[in-house]
C-alpha positions in Angstrom: 53.4 -23.6 -30.2 50.1 -22.1 -29.7 49.6 -19.2 -27.6 45.4 -19.1 -25.9 45.0 -16.8 -23.7 48.0 -15.7 -21.7 49.9 -19.1 -21.5 51.5 -21.2 -24.3 49.8 -24.5 -24.5 52.3 -27.2 -24.6 52.3 -29.5 -27.0 50.0 -27.8 -29.4 51.8 -26.4 -32.6 50.5 -23.7 -34.3 50.8 -23.1 -38.1 50.5 -19.8 -39.4 49.2 -19.2 -43.4 49.9 -16.0 -45.1 48.2 -13.0 -44.0 47.0 -12.4 -40.3 43.3 -12.6 -41.6 44.3 -16.3 -42.6 43.0 -19.2 -41.0 45.4 -20.6 -38.1 45.9 -24.0 -38.2 46.8 -26.3 -35.3 48.1 -30.0 -34.9 46.5 -32.4 -32.7 46.8 -36.0 -31.5 43.8 -38.2 -31.9 44.3 -41.7 -30.5 43.0 -44.5 -32.8 43.0 -48.3 -32.5 46.1 -49.8 -34.5 43.5 -51.8 -37.1 41.7 -48.8 -37.9 45.3 -46.7 -39.6 44.7 -48.1 -42.6 41.2 -46.9 -42.8 42.1 -43.4 -41.4 44.8 -42.6 -43.7 42.5 -43.4 -46.5 39.1 -42.3 -45.8 40.4 -39.5 -43.3 38.2 -39.2 -39.7 34.5 -38.7 -39.9 32.5 -36.6 -37.6 30.6 -39.6 -36.2 30.3 -40.0 -32.3 30.7 -43.2 -30.7 29.5 -41.7 -27.6 26.0 -40.4 -26.4 25.9 -36.5 -27.2 24.1 -36.0 -24.0 21.5 -33.9 -25.8 24.2 -31.2 -26.7 24.3 -29.6 -30.4 28.1 -29.2 -29.6 28.8 -32.9 -29.8 27.1 -33.8 -32.6 29.1 -33.9 -36.0 32.6 -33.6 -34.4 35.7 -35.3 -34.5 37.4 -35.5 -30.8 41.0 -35.1 -30.5 43.1 -33.7 -27.7 45.4 -30.9 -26.8 48.4 -33.3 -26.1 48.4 -36.8 -25.8 49.4 -36.6 -21.9 45.4 -35.6 -21.8 44.4 -38.9 -23.0 44.3 -40.9 -19.9 43.7 -44.2 -20.8 46.2 -44.4 -23.9 48.7 -42.1 -22.9 49.3 -44.1 -19.7 49.8 -47.2 -21.6 46.8 -48.7 -20.8 45.5 -49.1 -24.2 48.7 -50.5 -25.8 46.5 -51.4 -29.5 46.2 -47.7 -29.8 48.3 -45.5 -31.3 48.1 -41.6 -32.2 47.5 -39.5 -35.5 48.0 -36.3 -35.4 45.8 -34.0 -37.4 45.9 -30.3 -38.4 42.6 -28.0 -38.4 41.8 -24.6 -38.5 41.4 -23.5 -34.8 38.1 -21.9 -35.5 36.5 -25.5 -36.2 37.7 -26.2 -32.4 36.2 -25.9 -29.2 37.9 -27.3 -26.1 35.5 -28.8 -23.1 36.1 -30.2 -19.8 35.8 -34.1 -20.8 35.3 -35.3 -17.1 32.0 -33.7 -16.9 30.9 -35.3 -20.0 32.5 -38.5 -18.6 30.4 -38.4 -15.4 27.1 -37.2 -16.7 27.4 -40.4 -19.3 28.0 -42.5 -15.8 24.5 -41.1 -14.1 22.9 -41.4 -17.3 23.8 -44.9 -17.6 24.3 -45.8 -13.8 27.9 -47.1 -14.2 30.8 -46.5 -12.7 29.1 -47.0 -9.1 26.7 -43.8 -10.1 23.3 -44.5 -9.6 20.9 -44.0 -12.6 20.5 -40.2 -12.6 18.8 -38.0 -15.3 18.7 -35.0 -13.6 22.6 -35.3 -12.5 23.3 -36.1 -16.0 21.5 -33.2 -17.4 23.2 -30.6 -15.0 26.7 -32.1 -15.5 26.0 -31.8 -19.5 25.1 -28.3 -19.1 28.1 -27.4 -17.3 30.3 -29.3 -20.0 28.3 -27.1 -22.7 28.3 -23.6 -20.5 32.4 -23.9 -19.7 33.5 -25.0 -22.9 34.9 -22.5 -25.3 36.8 -21.8 -28.7 40.3 -23.1 -28.8 41.6 -19.8 -29.2 40.1 -18.5 -25.9 41.9 -21.6 -23.9 44.2 -21.1 -21.5 46.3 -24.1 -20.2 45.0 -25.6 -16.9 41.7 -24.2 -17.4 40.6 -28.0 -17.7 41.7 -31.1 -15.9 41.2 -33.3 -19.1 40.4 -31.0 -22.1 38.8 -32.5 -25.1 39.0 -30.9 -28.3 35.7 -30.9 -30.4 36.8 -30.1 -34.4 33.4 -29.8 -36.0 32.9 -32.0 -39.6 35.0 -34.5 -40.9 39.0 -34.2 -41.3 39.8 -35.0 -44.5 43.4 -36.8 -45.2 44.4 -35.1 -48.4 43.8 -31.5 -46.9 47.0 -30.2 -46.2 48.2 -33.4 -45.7 46.7 -33.4 -42.3 46.8 -37.0 -41.2 50.4 -38.1 -40.0 50.8 -41.6 -38.4 52.8 -41.1 -35.1 53.3 -43.4 -32.6 54.2 -41.9 -29.5 55.4 -43.4 -26.6 54.6 -42.5 -22.7 
């Protein structure tokens, strides 16, 4: 279990390698469509955002993961039965945690969707709140964010320490 701040992060495994100066690896879930499992196992996860970067450098060149599958409100609630989880193991220094709700609401204002009127200023302010409240995974404490999303910098190679393990996770 990983400890960040003063509270353990439930469901996040920490794997230490060698001396204390060596990297600390964390295991994180990522939901993917069932049809993409073979591709992910063969090619890994590419750091290509499927979403608007909101003008934030921190959202470019990342793979989005979760701290726990329960944080993925759509997939873990059974609303997306055509998705499964893969577990990735990455160096925690590559990870930032951000409040996904800020980004989600910012996108709604940017696009004028979800019952929100199009409002670029509101979108910019929410994106800025997303940026300034994000922090390195090692500084995150359980419960800081309602919907914590982990941004892993760079691609995740399937052969690097056997990082991708297919797991069907039941709710």
